[in-house]
N, C-alpha and C positions, 0 to 999 in steps of 0.2 A: 755473616758468621764472624765471630770475634775470636782471635787467637792471640795468646800471650805466652812468651817463652822467656824464662830467666835461666842463666847458666852460671854455675860456680865451679871452679877448679881448685882442689885442695891438695896439700902435700900428702904423702903416704900416711896412713893411719895405722896404729897398732891394733886397734879393735873398733868395731862398729856395732852399736846396739841394734838388734833387729826390731823394726817397727811392728807393734802389735795392736790389735783392736783394743778399744777402751775396756771392753769386758774382760780382756785377758791381761790387763796391766798388773794385776796382783800376782801373776804367775812368775816363775823364775826367769831371770833375764837370759837371753841367748846371745852369745857373742860370736861374731864372725871375724876371723883374722884376714886382714888384707895386707899383702906384701907389695903391691904396686900402687901407683897413684889412684886416687879415688875422685870421681866427678859426681856431682849431684845435678840432676836436671829437673826443672819444674815446668811442666807442660799443662796447658789448658786447652781443651777442645770443646766446642759447642756445636749443637745440632739444632736446626730450626725445623718446626713441624706445624701443621695446621691444627689448631685447638679443636677439641671435641666436646668441651663443656664450657659453660659461661655462668658466672655468679653475679647476681644483681641484688641490690638491697631495696626494700620497699617499706615505707612507714606511714603512720597516720598520726597527726598532731591535732589535738582538740583543746578548746578553751572553755571554761565555765566558771560561774561565781564560786562554786564550792568544789572541794577536792573530790568528794564522792561523785558529784555530777560529771566532772571532767573525766574521771576514770571510767565511769559507766558509759558515757557517750563514746569515749575512745575505744573501749572494748567492743562495743556494738559495731563500730566502723571497721575495726580490725578483723572482726569475724567475717565481714563481707569481703574484705580483701583476700583473706585466706581461702574462703569458699570459692572465689573467682580463680585463684591459682589451681585449686583442685579441679575445678571445672575445665581448666585449660589442659589438664592432663599431668600436672606436676605432682609427683609422688609425695606423700606425707613425709617420708624420710629426707626429702630434699628441701624441706621448709623448716628453718630453725630460727627461733626467737633469739635476737641478739641484744635486745635492750628494752626495758620498760621504765619510763621516767615520769615522775609527777613533781612539779615545781610550782611554787608560788610566784606570781608575777607582780611587779611593781613599776610604777611610773614615778619619775622625779618631778616634784612640784617646784618649779624655779622660784616662784614668789615666796612660798613657805619654806623653801630649802629643806625639803624632807621627802622621803619615799612614801608613795601613796599606793596602798594595796589595791590591785584591780582584778584579782581572781587567780585561777589555777590553770596550768597547762599540763596535759597528759600526752605522752608519746609512746608509741609501741613500734618496734622495727623488727623485720624478719630478713634473714639472708636466704636467697632462693637460688638453687642450682638447677640450671636448665640443660638438658641433654640433647636438645635440638636447637642448635645455635641459630638456625634460620628463623626460629619462632621468637627471637628476642624482642624485636621491634613490636610485634603483635602483642606479646605479653605485657610490655611496658605500657602500651596504649590501653590494654584492658584493665591494668591495675589502676591507672588514673581514673578511668571511667567507674571503677568499682569503689573509688574513694581514697586511694593512696594520695597523700599530700607531699611525700618526700620519696625521691628515687635516687639511687646511687649505683655506681658501676658504669659499664659492665667490666668484669675481670675475666679474661680468657685463660684457659689452661688445658693441659692434657690430663685425662683421668688416670692413665697409665703411661708414665714417661720412661719406663724401664727399657723398651726397645730403643728409644732415642739415646738414652744414657749408654747402652751397650755399644751403639755405633760410635758415640763420642769416645768411649773408653778404647775401642779398637784403634781409632785414629791417633789417640794420644800415645798409645803404646808403640805404634808404628813410627811415629815421629821421634819418640825417645830412643828407640833402638837404632834408627838411622843416624840420629845425632851422636849417640855414643860410639857407633862404628866409625863415624867421621873423625871424632876426637882420637880414637885409637890409631887410625891410619895416619893422621897428621903428626901424631906424637911418636910414631915408630913402634907402636904395639900391634899385636896380631888380632886382638879381639877385646870385647868388654863384657865382663861378667856381672850380672845383677847381684847386688848385695841386699838392698832393702827397697821396698816400695810401699808408699802410703797413698791413700786416695781420699779426696773430698769431693762433694757434689754441690752443684748450684742447681737447686730444684725450681720447679714452677709452682710454688705455693701461691695460694690466692693472694692477690694484691689487696692492700687495704682499700676498703670501700671509699670512693671519692664522691663528694656531694655532686650530684648531677643536675638536679633541679627541684624546685618546689613547684608543684603543679596543681592544677584544678582541671576538671573535665573539659571546660570550655577552652583550655589552652592547647589541647591536642586535636589537630585537624586530621592527622593521619599518623600511622605508626612511624616512629622515628627510625631512620636508616641506621643499620648497625653493620660495621665492617670488622670481622674477626681478625683479619691479618694473620700473622704467624707468631708463635711463641718459641722461646729458646730454653734449652736445658743443656747442662754441660758437666764435664768431669775435669777435675784438677788432680794430677798425679805428681808425686815427688819420687824419683828413682835415683838410687846411688849405684854406680857402676865402678868396678875395679878394672883398670886397664891391665891386661895380662899379655905375657909373651907365650907363644905357642898355643896349643889347644887348651881352653879353659877346663879346669877340673869340674866334674859333675857330682 
């Protein structure tokens, strides 16, 4: 777990603008009058959890003398890969095409000092979301057998990280309140009143696909081992408190 805390102590302020969501920025400004010292606390809390989905990338690259032949061959091979994914139980909504490319290929002739055309390369890639992490190795193995020549990933995440974020938010608020109360006590004040609070999140969006390997069927002797480990999500809050004497007004 990673925790970061930054603290700033300011002189009394005449007025503080109430932090509002972006959607409400166009509304009238609300001012809060502070007569005592104001402190601002920046608290970050993170929570780790076991991932429940994994994303992998699979692709097929083919070469041919003509563009039409390269694309036609590539399409036929990719159909096999997608059919294998569906055979393994991957829902169609969890298979998404991420790129189709067709490029001319050249070699450099050192003696003639010029580029020599040698054909076309076609490539097609899909992003695949697996909801049974334990099946990742078997799926990768099956994809190579079905004709995939490029694999990337895996990227682990939580499909719903709201419960983890709620836990992180609760911890962050508890730390902020304890820290504000400590400032008030040490500086001779009775309590700390919340003036403003803003929040930002560090989510577990899918990581960029990483090139994992270029493969052929004879390279895979067994399903590759996959360890999901843990993933992290967090909440960062900024809270302004006014240090007050006596019971804070409500």
